[in-house]
C-alpha positions in Angstrom: -46.5 -40.6 106.0 -46.5 -37.5 107.9 -44.5 -34.1 106.4 -41.5 -34.2 109.1 -40.7 -37.7 108.3 -40.9 -37.2 104.3 -38.4 -34.3 104.6 -36.0 -36.5 106.9 -36.3 -39.3 104.3 -35.7 -37.0 101.1 -32.9 -35.1 102.9 -31.3 -38.7 103.6 -31.7 -39.8 99.9 -29.9 -36.4 98.8 -26.9 -37.0 101.5 -26.2 -40.5 99.9 -26.5 -39.2 96.2 -24.6 -36.2 96.6 -21.2 -38.0 96.6 -21.9 -39.8 93.6 -22.7 -36.5 91.9 -19.3 -35.0 93.0 -17.6 -37.9 91.6 -19.2 -37.7 88.4 -18.4 -33.9 88.1 -14.7 -34.8 89.0 -14.3 -37.2 86.1 -15.3 -34.7 83.3 -13.8 -31.0 83.4 -15.9 -28.4 81.9 -15.5 -27.6 78.3 -13.2 -24.7 77.4 -14.3 -22.7 74.3 -12.1 -20.6 72.2 -12.7 -18.5 69.1 -9.7 -17.2 67.0 -9.0 -15.9 63.7 -6.0 -17.2 61.9 -4.3 -15.2 59.0 -3.0 -17.3 56.2 -0.7 -20.1 57.2 -1.1 -19.2 60.9 -1.6 -21.9 63.5 -3.4 -22.2 66.6 -2.0 -24.8 69.1 -3.8 -25.9 72.4 -1.7 -28.2 74.6 -2.5 -30.2 77.8 -1.3 -33.1 79.7 -3.3 -36.1 79.8 -2.8 -39.5 81.4 -3.5 -42.8 80.0 -6.9 -43.0 81.7 -8.3 -39.8 80.3 -10.2 -39.2 77.0 -9.9 -36.0 75.3 -13.1 -34.7 73.6 -12.9 -32.0 71.1 -14.9 -30.3 68.3 -14.4 -27.4 65.9 -16.0 -25.5 63.1 -14.1 -22.7 61.1 -15.4 -20.5 58.1 -12.4 -21.6 55.8 -10.3 -24.7 55.4 -7.8 -25.8 58.1 -5.3 -28.5 58.6 -6.0 -30.2 62.3 -3.9 -32.7 63.7 -3.8 -34.3 67.5 0.0 -34.8 68.3 2.6 -35.1 71.1 6.3 -34.4 71.1 8.9 -37.1 71.9 12.1 -36.7 70.2 10.0 -36.2 67.1 6.4 -35.3 66.5 4.1 -38.4 66.5 0.9 -37.8 64.6 -2.2 -39.4 66.5 -5.0 -37.9 64.3 -4.6 -35.8 61.2 -7.2 -34.1 59.0 -6.3 -31.7 55.8 -8.5 -28.9 54.5 -11.4 -29.3 56.7 -13.8 -26.8 58.1 -15.3 -28.8 61.0 -14.7 -32.1 63.0 -15.4 -33.7 66.3 -14.1 -36.7 68.0 -12.2 -38.0 71.1 -8.7 -39.2 71.7 -7.4 -41.6 74.4 -3.5 -41.5 74.7 -1.7 -44.7 74.9 0.6 -43.2 77.7 0.5 -40.1 79.8 2.2 -37.1 78.3 1.5 -33.8 77.0 -0.8 -33.9 73.9 -1.7 -30.7 71.4 -4.6 -29.8 69.3 -3.2 -27.9 66.3 -5.1 -26.1 63.6 -3.1 -24.5 60.7 -5.1 -22.1 58.2 -4.9 -23.9 55.0 -6.7 -21.3 52.9 -5.7 -18.2 51.1 -7.8 -15.9 53.6 -8.1 -15.5 57.2 -10.4 -18.0 58.8 -12.1 -17.9 62.1 -12.0 -20.8 64.2 -14.2 -21.7 67.2 -13.3 -24.9 69.0 -13.8 -26.6 72.5 -12.4 -29.2 74.2 -12.5 -31.0 77.4 -11.0 -34.1 79.5 -12.9 -37.1 80.7 -11.8 -39.6 83.0 
């Protein structure tokens, strides 16, 4: 096969695959990474809108015990996931309905705790 024909075939293959790559990138948002030091009893709340076709992936690490929950507000607080006195966790959450959801960390220790967390949405 001659070189010009190879370039045309490679170019055509790239053009056919590029829309698939773009769709995959649109399905997953980039991870958001945050570092915050929480004083005793202070809370960090990260809220975002999710529809019932999205999944929220999260992970965190702290240098002290934290209470952690995933919740949403609708007349009263409903806890979808909760963990007390932990220094790290990771997982994913898929809502049953479209709403605003919050990741909430509260310093459960007797000294300041530095929290590092990241999260991203995926379809």
